[in-house]
MARKOL-699888 format. One record per residue (C-alpha): residue in one letter; x negated, y negated, z. Coordinates in steps of 0.5 Angstrom, whole numbers. Layout:
<nodes>
 r     u     v     w
 A     X     Y     Z
...
</nodes>
This chain:
<nodes>
 r     u     v     w
 M  -259  -195   133
 K  -254  -198   137
 Y  -254  -199   145
 L  -249  -202   150
 L  -252  -206   155
 M  -247  -206   161
 D  -247  -211   166
 Y  -246  -209   174
 V  -245  -214   179
 Q  -243  -216   186
 E  -236  -220   184
 A  -236  -223   191
 G  -243  -226   189
 W  -240  -231   184
 T  -235  -234   189
 G  -240  -235   194
 L  -245  -240   189
 T  -244  -247   189
 K  -242  -250   182
 A  -249  -252   180
 E  -251  -245   181
 Q  -245  -242   177
 E  -247  -247   172
 R  -254  -245   172
 W  -252  -238   171
 L  -248  -239   165
 G  -253  -243   162
 A  -258  -237   163
 Y  -253  -233   160
 I  -251  -237   154
 A  -259  -238   153
 F  -259  -230   153
 K  -254  -229   148
 D  -256  -234   143
 A  -263  -231   144
 M  -260  -224   142
 T  -256  -227   136
 K  -262  -231   133
 A  -266  -224   134
 G  -260  -221   130
 V  -259  -216   135
 L  -252  -218   138
 K  -246  -215   135
 S  -241  -217   141
 S  -241  -219   148
 H  -236  -220   153
 G  -235  -221   160
 L  -229  -217   164
 Q  -223  -220   168
 P  -225  -218   176
 S  -224  -211   177
 S  -218  -212   182
 T  -214  -213   175
 G  -216  -206   172
 T  -211  -201   172
 T  -214  -193   172
 V  -210  -188   169
 R  -211  -181   169
 V  -207  -174   168
 R  -205  -169   173
 D  -201  -163   172
 G  -198  -166   166
 K  -196  -173   169
 P  -200  -180   168
 Q  -202  -183   175
 V  -203  -190   174
 L  -207  -194   180
 D  -209  -201   181
 G  -216  -203   181
 P  -223  -200   179
 Y  -224  -193   178
 A  -230  -193   182
 D  -230  -196   189
 S  -238  -199   190
 K  -241  -205   191
 E  -243  -207   184
 Q  -237  -207   179
 F  -237  -207   171
 G  -237  -214   170
 G  -239  -215   162
 F  -242  -212   156
 H  -247  -213   150
 F  -246  -209   144
 I  -253  -209   141
 E  -257  -206   135
 A  -264  -205   136
 P  -270  -201   133
 D  -270  -196   139
 L  -269  -195   147
 D  -275  -199   148
 A  -273  -205   145
 A  -266  -204   148
 I  -269  -204   155
 A  -273  -210   153
 W  -267  -214   152
 A  -263  -211   158
 A  -270  -214   162
 R  -268  -221   159
 S  -261  -221   162
 P  -259  -225   168
 T  -255  -220   170
 A  -262  -216   172
 L  -264  -221   177
 H  -258  -220   181
 G  -255  -214   179
 V  -256  -208   174
 V  -256  -207   167
 E  -255  -200   164
 V  -257  -199   157
 R  -253  -193   154
 P  -254  -191   146
 V  -248  -191   143
 M  -246  -184   139
 D  -246  -186   132
 M  -242  -180   130
 K  -234  -180   128
 L  -230  -176   132
 E  -228  -172   126
 D  -236  -171   124
 L  -237  -168   131
 L  -231  -163   131
 A  -234  -161   124
 S  -241  -160   127
 I  -238  -156   133
 R  -234  -151   128
 A  -240  -150   124
 G  -244  -148   130
 A  -249  -154   130
</nodes>
């Protein structure tokens, strides 16, 4: 089954670290990604630019509203993700627990919908 491990972090925390601490954390992330790659579960992994670089788009009354910044204003921001394939939720949780993010932030584990939109629409129309 496919899962998305979503890293939520306090962005300001990174700039407060010394160069040595940043190198240590990056080394931990590299080791984590290497372990997932070696185990054959990692499909993709990316960090995100700071939330201040994001743009939020929504449509209200038929008109797009474009706002600078993140969708949610909270202490922790969505900072990156790991797309994995694991046998079950327990295995995905075990990988999330090994993430360095879990030590200073939050890792959300979310199953990926493994159905094409067209198939979902067909199941709705069939009454399933």
